C-alpha positions as CSV (number, residue, x, y, z in Angstrom):
1,F,-2.3,20.8,-7.6
2,K,-5.6,22.2,-6.4
3,G,-8.3,19.9,-5.3
4,Y,-8.2,16.4,-6.6
5,A,-6.9,17.2,-10.1
6,I,-3.7,15.1,-9.7
7,A,-5.7,12.3,-8.1
8,K,-8.1,12.2,-11.1
9,K,-5.1,12.3,-13.4
10,I,-3.5,9.3,-11.6
11,I,-6.8,7.4,-12.0
12,K,-6.8,8.2,-15.7
13,L,-3.2,6.9,-15.9
14,I,-4.2,3.6,-14.2
15,N,-7.1,3.1,-16.7
16,D,-4.9,4.0,-19.7
17,I,-2.2,1.5,-18.6
18,A,-5.0,-1.1,-18.0
19,L,-6.0,-0.7,-21.7
20,V,-2.5,-1.6,-22.8
21,I,-2.0,-4.5,-20.4
22,N,-5.4,-6.0,-20.7
23,S,-5.3,-6.0,-24.5
24,D,-1.8,-7.5,-24.8
25,P,-2.1,-10.9,-26.5
26,H,1.2,-12.1,-25.1
27,I,0.0,-11.6,-21.5
28,G,-3.5,-13.0,-22.2
29,N,-5.3,-14.0,-18.9
30,R,-2.1,-14.1,-16.9
31,L,-2.2,-10.5,-15.8
32,K,-5.0,-7.9,-15.5
33,L,-5.1,-4.4,-14.2
34,L,-8.4,-3.1,-12.8
35,F,-9.2,0.1,-11.0
36,V,-12.2,-0.5,-8.6
37,K,-14.4,2.6,-8.8
38,N,-16.6,3.7,-5.9
39,Y,-14.8,1.4,-3.5
40,R,-16.9,0.9,-0.4
41,V,-17.9,-1.7,2.1
42,T,-20.0,-3.7,-0.4
43,A,-16.9,-4.1,-2.7
44,A,-14.6,-4.7,0.3
45,E,-16.7,-7.7,1.3
46,Y,-15.7,-9.4,-1.9
47,I,-12.2,-8.1,-2.3
48,I,-10.7,-8.5,1.2
49,P,-11.5,-12.2,1.7
50,A,-10.3,-13.0,-1.8
51,A,-7.0,-11.1,-1.6
52,D,-3.6,-12.9,-1.4
53,L,-1.5,-9.7,-0.9
54,S,-2.4,-6.4,0.7
55,E,-0.3,-3.4,-0.4
56,Q,0.1,-0.7,2.2
57,I,2.8,1.4,0.6
58,S,2.4,5.0,2.0
59,L,5.6,6.9,2.6
60,A,6.7,6.3,6.2
61,G,5.4,8.9,8.5
62,T,2.4,10.0,6.3
63,E,-0.3,7.4,6.9
64,A,-3.0,8.3,9.4
65,S,-3.4,4.6,10.3
66,G,-6.4,3.1,8.8
67,T,-7.9,-0.3,9.5
68,G,-8.1,-1.8,6.0
69,N,-4.8,-3.5,6.4
70,M,-6.0,-5.2,9.6
71,K,-9.1,-6.5,7.8
72,F,-6.8,-8.0,5.1
73,M,-4.6,-9.5,7.8
74,L,-7.6,-11.1,9.6
75,N,-8.7,-12.7,6.3
76,G,-5.4,-14.3,5.6
77,A,-3.8,-11.8,3.2
78,L,-0.1,-11.1,3.6
79,T,1.1,-7.5,3.7
80,I,3.7,-5.8,1.6
81,G,4.2,-2.3,3.0
82,T,6.3,0.4,4.5
83,L,7.0,0.9,8.2
84,D,4.1,3.3,8.6
85,G,0.8,3.6,10.4
86,A,-0.7,0.4,11.7
87,N,1.7,-1.7,9.7
88,I,4.2,-1.2,12.5
89,E,1.9,-2.7,15.1
90,M,0.9,-5.5,12.8
91,R,4.5,-6.4,12.2
92,E,5.1,-6.4,16.0
93,E,2.3,-8.9,16.4
94,C,2.9,-11.3,13.5
95,G,6.7,-11.0,13.5
96,P,8.9,-9.3,10.8
97,E,9.4,-12.7,9.1
98,N,5.6,-12.8,8.3
99,M,5.3,-9.4,6.7
100,Y,7.1,-8.0,3.6
101,T,8.3,-4.5,4.7
102,F,10.4,-2.3,2.5
103,G,11.5,1.3,1.9
104,F,12.5,4.3,3.9
105,T,11.8,4.6,7.6
106,V,10.6,7.9,9.2
107,E,14.2,8.6,10.1
108,D,15.3,8.0,6.5
109,V,12.7,10.4,5.2
110,Q,13.7,13.1,7.6
111,R,17.3,12.7,6.9
112,R,16.8,12.8,3.1
113,R,14.7,15.9,3.3
114,Q,17.3,17.6,5.4
115,Q,20.2,16.6,3.1
116,G,18.3,17.3,-0.1
117,Y,16.4,14.5,-1.8
118,D,17.0,14.3,-5.5
119,P,14.5,12.2,-7.4
120,Y,16.7,12.2,-10.5
121,E,19.1,9.9,-8.7
122,S,16.5,7.2,-8.9
123,L,16.5,7.4,-12.7
124,K,19.8,5.7,-12.8
125,N,17.6,2.6,-12.6
126,E,17.1,1.8,-16.3
127,E,13.8,0.0,-15.7
128,L,12.3,2.9,-13.7
129,R,13.6,5.5,-16.3
130,L,11.9,3.6,-19.1
131,A,8.6,3.6,-17.2
132,I,8.9,7.3,-16.6
133,D,9.8,8.0,-20.2
134,Q,6.8,6.0,-21.4
135,I,4.4,7.9,-19.2
136,R,6.0,11.3,-20.2
137,D,6.1,10.5,-24.0
138,G,2.5,9.3,-24.2
139,Y,3.0,5.6,-24.7
140,F,-0.1,4.9,-22.7
141,S,-2.0,7.9,-24.0
142,P,-1.4,8.1,-27.8
143,D,-4.5,10.3,-28.3
144,D,-3.0,12.9,-26.0
145,R,0.7,12.5,-25.5
146,S,1.0,15.3,-23.0
147,R,-1.8,14.0,-20.8
148,F,0.4,12.9,-17.9
149,H,3.1,15.6,-18.0
150,D,1.8,16.9,-14.7
151,I,2.4,13.6,-13.0
152,V,5.9,13.3,-14.3
153,G,6.5,16.9,-13.4
154,A,5.4,16.3,-9.8
155,L,7.8,13.3,-9.6
156,L,10.8,15.1,-11.0
157,I,10.6,18.9,-11.2
158,G,8.3,19.0,-8.2
159,G,10.8,17.1,-6.1
160,D,8.8,13.8,-5.6
161,H,7.3,14.9,-2.2
162,W,6.2,11.3,-1.4
163,M,9.5,9.8,-2.5
164,V,7.8,7.3,-4.8
165,L,10.9,7.0,-7.0
166,G,13.2,6.7,-3.9
167,D,11.3,3.6,-2.6
168,Y,11.0,2.0,-6.1
169,Q,13.9,-0.5,-6.1
170,A,13.2,-1.6,-2.5
171,Y,9.6,-2.3,-3.5
172,V,10.6,-4.3,-6.6
173,D,13.1,-6.4,-4.6
174,K,10.5,-7.1,-2.0
175,Q,7.9,-8.1,-4.6
176,S,10.4,-10.6,-5.9
177,E,10.6,-12.1,-2.5
178,V,6.8,-12.2,-2.4
179,S,6.7,-14.1,-5.7
180,R,9.2,-16.7,-4.5
181,D,7.3,-17.3,-1.3
182,F,3.9,-17.5,-3.1
183,L,5.3,-20.4,-5.3
184,N,6.0,-22.3,-2.1
185,P,2.6,-23.1,-0.5
186,Q,4.2,-24.3,2.8
187,I,5.9,-21.0,3.4
188,W,3.0,-18.9,2.2
189,Y,0.3,-20.7,4.2
190,S,2.5,-20.6,7.3
191,K,2.8,-16.9,7.0
192,C,-1.0,-16.6,6.5
193,I,-1.8,-18.6,9.6
194,H,0.6,-16.5,11.7
195,N,-1.1,-13.3,10.4
196,I,-4.6,-14.6,11.1
197,A,-3.6,-15.6,14.7
198,A,-1.8,-12.3,15.3
199,A,-4.9,-10.3,14.2
200,A,-6.5,-11.0,17.5
201,K,-4.8,-8.0,19.0
202,F,-6.8,-5.7,16.7
203,S,-10.3,-6.9,17.9
204,S,-13.0,-4.3,18.6
205,D,-13.5,-5.9,22.1
206,R,-9.9,-5.1,23.1
207,T,-10.2,-1.6,21.7
208,I,-13.5,-0.9,23.6
209,E,-12.1,-2.3,26.8
210,E,-9.1,0.1,26.6
211,Y,-11.4,3.0,25.9
212,V,-13.4,2.0,29.0
213,N,-10.4,1.8,31.2
214,D,-8.1,4.5,29.8
215,I,-10.4,7.2,28.3
216,W,-13.9,6.9,29.7
217,H,-12.7,5.7,33.2
218,C,-15.8,3.6,33.9
219,Q,-16.6,0.0,34.9
220,M,-17.9,-2.6,32.5
221,H,-21.4,-4.0,33.2
222,K,-21.8,-7.7,33.3
223,N,-23.6,-7.6,29.9
224,G,-20.7,-5.8,28.4
225,R,-22.0,-2.2,28.7
226,P,-20.2,0.4,30.9
227,D,-22.1,1.1,34.1
228,N,-21.6,4.8,34.5
229,I,-21.5,6.5,31.1
């Protein structure tokens, strides 16, 4: 897909699914889906401190390592994510028992690409197959039932480059673990505290000090500024 055509189509899918979920009388106020448009620092200042769970679910080996996951960690949100990007360092600091990791590793991804990854294999999962069928058949887009054929095509005919379908069941299983722990405040808050404490590793002070010593090769001034930049 050229440009951001597929990205815009995915956003449209999110909003169409939201219309179905948010108007379902059986769900009521128990579950809402919202796409935050124009996400920026101002919105993050509200969302990050309020979040219980941070989802960092890129395919292993594809994330350029952002810092949003660290901000969630510092504010007490727990992380569900793949072993990718900064998630790996965060897990090392807080301990694997305090992070919900799932899915393929980099080695798994490489091996499956070499052996031939088949997204259709994942459709043996009836729940996943139903979801794909609903998207393809226009359940969420009755005004244009072919609207999301491109997305389904990218997942199946296009080979599912990001292995979304392959990671699906592992993600669902880990979300079940998240739900169980969330219902036990003692377990949940303990994990939160461990994450907050472990976030100290990712301070800007440490980062700058390492730049001073390892990259800039200069001495720190007593007021915190390098002497010989």
